[in-house]
C-alpha angles and dihedrals in degrees: 000000000000119000092236091053092050091046092051093047093051092044092049089051091056096249111147100228100182093046091052093047092049091047091052091048092050091051090050095051088053089061101041138019114282092234090061092046090051093052094044096048101031096248124137115260089237091058093051091045089055091050090050091051091048089049089055099251115090092175093230090141096044096114093060110026139014117203118216123174092337095309126111111233125185116240095227 
């Protein structure tokens, strides 16, 4: 199936494609560093950094601490 055909079918069905994609990307940058997401998915690092900031986790403290369900967990 061609991408354009899939896009049109979803759009015609009332499914907000861009909103869903952005939501999935924001969830992903909450789980892993934006730079890795950018490399894995072919996005620019700036774009994934912006998504991480909008999701509420800019990963500025990634090198020292990773937060998971309110607990501080060491990286290594």
